[in-house]
C-alpha positions as CSV (number, residue, x, y, z in Angstrom):
1,M,4.8,14.7,-28.2
2,R,4.6,11.6,-25.9
3,I,2.5,12.6,-22.9
4,L,1.9,10.6,-19.7
5,C,-1.5,11.7,-18.3
6,M,-3.1,11.3,-15.0
7,L,-6.7,12.4,-15.8
8,N,-8.7,10.1,-13.5
9,L,-12.1,11.9,-13.7
10,D,-14.1,11.4,-16.9
11,I,-14.8,15.1,-17.1
12,F,-11.0,15.5,-17.7
13,R,-10.3,12.3,-19.6
14,L,-13.1,12.9,-22.2
15,S,-12.3,16.6,-22.7
16,M,-8.6,17.4,-22.2
17,G,-7.3,13.8,-22.6
18,W,-9.3,13.2,-25.8
19,A,-8.4,16.6,-27.2
20,L,-4.6,15.9,-26.7
21,E,-5.1,12.7,-28.7
22,A,-7.1,14.5,-31.4
23,L,-4.2,16.9,-31.8
24,G,-1.9,13.9,-32.7
25,H,-0.1,13.5,-29.4
26,D,0.8,10.0,-28.2
27,V,-1.0,9.9,-24.9
28,Y,-0.6,7.2,-22.2
29,H,-3.4,7.4,-19.6
30,M,-2.9,6.3,-15.9
31,N,-6.0,5.6,-13.8
32,I,-4.1,4.9,-10.6
33,I,-0.9,6.4,-9.4
34,D,1.4,4.2,-7.4
35,E,5.2,3.9,-7.6
36,Q,5.3,0.6,-9.5
37,R,2.8,1.6,-12.1
38,L,4.4,5.0,-12.5
39,E,7.9,3.6,-12.9
40,Q,6.7,1.1,-15.5
41,A,4.8,3.8,-17.4
42,I,7.8,6.0,-17.6
43,R,10.1,3.2,-18.8
44,L,7.6,2.0,-21.4
45,H,6.3,5.3,-22.7
46,R,9.3,7.5,-22.3
47,P,7.1,10.6,-22.0
48,D,8.2,14.1,-23.1
49,F,6.2,15.3,-20.1
50,F,3.8,14.2,-17.4
51,F,0.4,16.0,-17.3
52,D,-2.4,16.4,-14.8
53,M,-5.0,18.9,-14.0
54,G,-7.7,20.2,-11.7
55,W,-8.8,18.6,-8.5
56,D,-8.7,14.9,-9.6
57,G,-9.6,11.8,-7.6
58,Q,-6.0,10.7,-7.4
59,H,-5.0,14.1,-6.0
60,L,-6.4,13.4,-2.6
61,N,-3.7,11.0,-1.4
62,W,-0.9,13.3,-0.3
63,D,1.6,10.5,0.3
64,N,1.1,9.4,-3.3
65,L,1.7,12.9,-4.4
66,N,5.0,13.0,-2.6
67,M,5.9,9.7,-4.2
68,M,4.9,11.0,-7.6
69,R,7.1,14.1,-7.2
70,E,10.1,12.1,-6.3
71,T,9.6,9.5,-9.0
72,L,9.2,12.1,-11.7
73,K,12.2,14.0,-10.6
74,R,14.3,10.8,-10.3
75,H,13.6,10.0,-13.9
76,G,13.9,13.5,-15.2
77,V,10.3,13.7,-16.4
78,Y,9.0,17.2,-17.0
79,H,5.8,17.8,-15.1
80,V,3.1,20.1,-16.4
81,Y,0.1,20.9,-14.2
82,F,-3.1,22.6,-15.3
83,A,-4.5,24.5,-12.3
84,E,-8.0,24.3,-13.7
85,E,-9.5,25.4,-10.3
86,D,-7.8,28.8,-10.3
87,S,-8.4,31.4,-9.3
88,L,-11.4,30.5,-7.2
89,H,-9.5,27.7,-5.3
90,Y,-6.0,29.0,-5.6
91,D,-5.6,29.5,-1.9
92,N,-7.3,26.3,-0.6
93,W,-6.1,23.9,-3.4
94,S,-3.9,24.9,-6.3
95,Q,-1.1,26.6,-4.3
96,K,-0.9,23.7,-1.8
97,Y,-0.8,21.1,-4.7
98,V,1.9,23.0,-6.5
99,Q,4.0,23.4,-3.4
100,T,3.7,19.6,-2.8
101,T,4.3,18.3,-6.3
102,K,6.6,21.1,-7.5
103,P,5.7,20.9,-11.2
104,D,8.1,22.3,-13.9
105,F,5.3,24.3,-15.6
106,V,1.9,25.5,-14.3
107,L,-0.9,26.3,-16.7
108,T,-3.6,28.4,-15.0
109,R,-7.0,29.8,-16.0
110,G,-6.5,32.6,-13.5
111,W,-4.8,35.6,-15.2
112,E,-3.6,36.9,-11.9
113,C,-2.2,33.5,-10.9
114,V,0.3,33.4,-13.7
115,E,2.5,36.0,-11.9
116,R,1.9,34.4,-8.6
117,Y,3.4,31.1,-9.8
118,K,6.3,32.9,-11.5
119,E,7.1,34.7,-8.3
120,Q,7.4,31.2,-6.7
121,G,9.9,30.1,-9.3
122,Y,7.6,28.2,-11.7
123,R,7.2,28.7,-15.4
124,S,3.6,29.6,-15.9
125,A,1.2,30.5,-18.7
126,Y,-2.5,31.2,-19.1
127,L,-4.9,28.5,-20.4
128,D,-8.7,28.7,-20.0
129,V,-10.9,25.6,-19.8
130,G,-12.2,24.4,-23.2
131,C,-14.5,21.9,-24.8
132,N,-13.9,18.8,-26.9
133,P,-16.1,18.9,-30.0
134,D,-15.3,15.3,-30.7
135,F,-17.1,14.3,-27.6
136,H,-19.6,17.2,-27.0
137,R,-21.3,17.1,-30.4
138,P,-24.9,16.9,-31.5
139,V,-26.4,13.4,-30.9
140,E,-29.8,11.9,-31.2
141,A,-32.3,13.1,-28.5
142,Q,-33.1,10.5,-25.9
143,P,-36.7,10.1,-24.7
144,D,-35.8,10.0,-21.0
145,L,-33.8,13.2,-21.3
146,M,-36.3,15.2,-23.5
147,C,-37.7,18.3,-21.7
148,D,-38.3,22.0,-22.0
149,V,-35.4,23.0,-19.7
150,S,-32.4,21.0,-18.5
151,V,-30.0,21.8,-15.7
152,V,-26.9,19.5,-15.3
153,C,-25.0,20.9,-12.3
154,N,-24.2,20.1,-8.7
155,G,-25.5,22.6,-6.2
156,Q,-22.3,23.1,-4.3
157,F,-24.1,25.6,-2.0
158,I,-21.3,25.6,0.6
159,W,-19.2,28.1,-1.5
160,D,-20.4,31.6,-0.8
161,I,-19.5,32.9,-4.3
162,Y,-21.3,34.3,-7.4
163,R,-22.6,30.8,-8.0
164,R,-25.3,31.3,-5.3
165,K,-26.7,34.3,-7.2
166,S,-26.5,32.3,-10.5
167,I,-28.5,29.5,-9.0
168,H,-31.0,31.9,-7.5
169,D,-31.6,33.6,-10.8
170,L,-31.5,30.6,-13.1
171,V,-32.5,27.4,-11.2
172,V,-34.6,28.2,-8.2
173,P,-37.5,29.6,-10.4
174,L,-37.6,26.2,-12.1
175,F,-38.3,24.3,-8.9
176,D,-42.0,24.9,-9.1
177,G,-42.3,26.6,-12.5
178,P,-44.8,25.8,-15.3
179,F,-42.3,24.1,-17.6
180,H,-41.1,20.5,-18.0
181,V,-37.8,20.7,-16.2
182,Q,-35.1,18.2,-15.4
183,I,-32.4,19.0,-12.8
184,W,-29.5,16.6,-12.6
185,G,-26.7,16.6,-10.0
186,R,-25.9,16.5,-6.3
187,D,-27.0,18.6,-3.4
188,W,-30.4,19.9,-4.7
189,E,-32.3,18.2,-1.9
190,N,-30.5,20.7,0.4
191,A,-31.6,23.8,-1.5
192,A,-34.2,24.8,1.1
193,E,-31.4,25.6,3.6
194,Y,-30.2,28.4,1.2
195,Y,-33.2,29.3,-0.9
196,G,-36.2,28.3,1.2
197,K,-37.5,25.6,-1.1
198,T,-36.5,22.5,-3.0
199,P,-37.5,21.2,-6.5
200,N,-41.0,19.8,-6.9
201,P,-41.2,16.0,-7.0
202,G,-40.0,14.6,-10.2
203,V,-37.9,17.7,-11.1
204,H,-34.7,16.6,-9.5
205,R,-33.6,13.5,-11.4
206,G,-30.4,12.5,-9.5
207,K,-26.9,12.1,-10.9
208,L,-26.2,12.1,-14.6
209,E,-23.1,10.3,-15.7
210,F,-20.8,12.7,-17.6
211,H,-20.7,10.5,-20.7
212,R,-24.4,11.1,-21.1
213,T,-24.2,14.9,-21.1
214,P,-24.1,15.3,-24.9
215,Q,-27.4,13.4,-24.9
216,A,-28.8,15.7,-22.3
217,Y,-27.8,18.8,-24.0
218,S,-29.1,17.5,-27.4
219,S,-32.4,16.4,-25.9
220,A,-33.5,19.6,-24.0
221,K,-35.0,22.6,-25.8
222,I,-33.1,25.0,-23.4
223,N,-30.0,24.3,-21.4
224,I,-29.2,26.2,-18.2
225,S,-25.6,26.8,-17.2
226,V,-24.8,28.1,-13.8
227,Q,-21.7,30.3,-13.5
228,S,-19.5,30.1,-10.4
229,M,-17.6,33.4,-11.1
230,D,-18.4,36.7,-12.8
231,D,-15.1,36.7,-14.8
232,Q,-14.9,33.0,-15.9
233,L,-17.0,30.6,-17.9
234,S,-17.9,27.3,-16.4
235,N,-16.9,24.1,-18.2
236,R,-20.5,23.1,-18.8
237,T,-21.2,26.4,-20.6
238,L,-18.7,25.4,-23.4
239,D,-19.9,21.8,-23.4
240,I,-23.5,22.9,-24.0
241,L,-22.5,25.2,-26.9
242,S,-20.2,22.6,-28.5
243,T,-23.0,20.1,-28.4
244,G,-25.3,22.5,-30.3
245,G,-27.6,23.0,-27.3
246,F,-29.4,26.3,-26.7
247,L,-27.8,28.1,-23.8
248,L,-29.4,30.3,-21.2
249,T,-27.0,31.5,-18.6
250,S,-26.2,34.4,-16.2
251,N,-25.4,37.8,-17.5
252,T,-21.8,37.9,-16.3
253,S,-18.8,39.9,-17.6
254,A,-17.2,36.7,-19.0
255,V,-20.4,35.8,-20.8
256,R,-20.8,39.3,-22.3
257,T,-17.2,39.3,-23.4
258,K,-16.8,35.8,-24.8
259,L,-20.3,34.6,-25.8
260,L,-22.2,37.6,-27.3
261,P,-25.6,37.4,-25.6
262,G,-28.4,37.5,-28.1
263,V,-26.1,36.1,-30.8
264,C,-24.6,32.9,-29.3
265,C,-26.7,32.5,-26.1
266,A,-29.4,34.1,-24.0
267,V,-28.8,35.6,-20.5
268,S,-30.8,36.5,-17.4
269,D,-30.2,38.8,-14.4
270,S,-33.2,37.7,-12.3
271,P,-35.7,34.8,-11.7
272,E,-38.3,36.8,-13.5
273,E,-36.2,37.3,-16.5
274,T,-35.3,33.6,-16.6
275,L,-39.0,32.7,-16.8
276,E,-39.5,35.3,-19.5
277,Q,-36.6,34.1,-21.6
278,I,-37.7,30.5,-21.3
279,Q,-41.3,31.4,-22.3
280,Y,-40.0,33.4,-25.3
281,Y,-37.5,30.8,-26.7
282,L,-39.9,27.9,-26.2
283,T,-42.3,29.6,-28.5
284,H,-39.7,31.0,-31.0
285,E,-38.0,27.9,-32.3
286,D,-36.3,29.7,-35.3
287,D,-34.6,32.2,-32.9
288,R,-33.6,29.3,-30.6
289,S,-32.1,27.3,-33.5
290,R,-30.2,30.3,-34.9
291,I,-28.6,31.2,-31.6
292,A,-27.7,27.6,-30.8
293,A,-26.0,27.2,-34.2
294,A,-24.0,30.4,-33.7
295,G,-23.0,29.3,-30.2
296,M,-21.8,25.9,-31.5
297,Q,-19.7,27.5,-34.2
298,L,-18.1,29.9,-31.7
299,A,-17.3,27.1,-29.2
300,R,-15.8,24.7,-31.7
301,E,-13.7,27.3,-33.6
302,H,-12.4,29.4,-30.8
303,L,-13.1,27.9,-27.3
304,S,-12.2,24.2,-27.8
305,Y,-9.1,22.7,-26.5
306,Q,-8.1,21.8,-30.0
307,A,-8.1,25.5,-30.7
308,T,-6.4,26.7,-27.5
309,L,-3.9,24.0,-26.6
310,P,-1.4,24.2,-29.5
311,F,-0.1,27.7,-28.4
312,V,0.6,26.7,-24.8
313,L,2.0,23.3,-25.8
314,E,4.5,25.2,-28.0
315,Q,5.6,27.1,-24.8
316,V,5.9,23.8,-23.0
317,Q,8.0,22.3,-25.8
318,Q,10.3,25.3,-25.8
319,A,10.8,25.0,-22.0
320,I,11.6,21.2,-22.4
321,N,14.1,22.0,-25.1
322,E,15.7,24.7,-23.0
323,R,16.1,22.1,-20.2
324,G,17.8,19.7,-22.7
325,G,14.9,17.5,-23.8
326,V,13.8,14.2,-22.4
327,N,16.1,12.1,-20.3
328,P,16.8,8.6,-21.9
């Protein structure tokens, strides 16, 4: 299919956008949405549908979103939106975005949100976040990223959700622990307000560009993935696995259901257990390598966008056909 994408953030472009191309679709990417560019892209590309997702940089201009809705409707372009922030941010983001842009089809990672969108008159289907094995793949370790334990994650302490417990159990014990630790991301300088302490000097390394995350996951002996919710996996969890990195994460219901702790990853329920798990796997390289290999196979074969997208895109294609196809 011919797809016109607005995936401004590299975390979307290098995962979802790249995966759509890998599946053989003709994808035209837009970095900026304004009326002239959108009109030109529609005329030149003649897309089967327009696709966007998440909470993207271009989504913050509500005047532009109104223009986008009117332009797509005027040209009869089918609009598919992936509500990647559901269900956590359904009330304060996704619902408002959908009500403004009025897409034709809403993909959502919140099972309960599927019916909510249908009740509002939108076609909707479930799609979980996935990884892109063509991007998140094993690469050569980089000297500046080599360490015992790596955390690539923004603090985002303002959200009073499961994430706070996950950080408490997985990351806070690393602030002054005995291991060589690198913590990448924003907000960690504010950790004392929530946890009473901040990382020791040299532990917090600042921001890491998304395109370097495969290098980070390949360079660390153990990769920590914070979970924001008990019943969903974070994107970075799948990215770590797809890269072949060893994963230590929270013992959530989603992790237990989808990742098989002890087989494809290691889990922790407390700061003490985190330190114990790190000590064990740093000194048992064979176990660490075996689990990382099993996690990579699971992610690539079952949790990648290349594995999960075809089914929902068949539903989108059927909906477009029922509407009468693409307008000339």
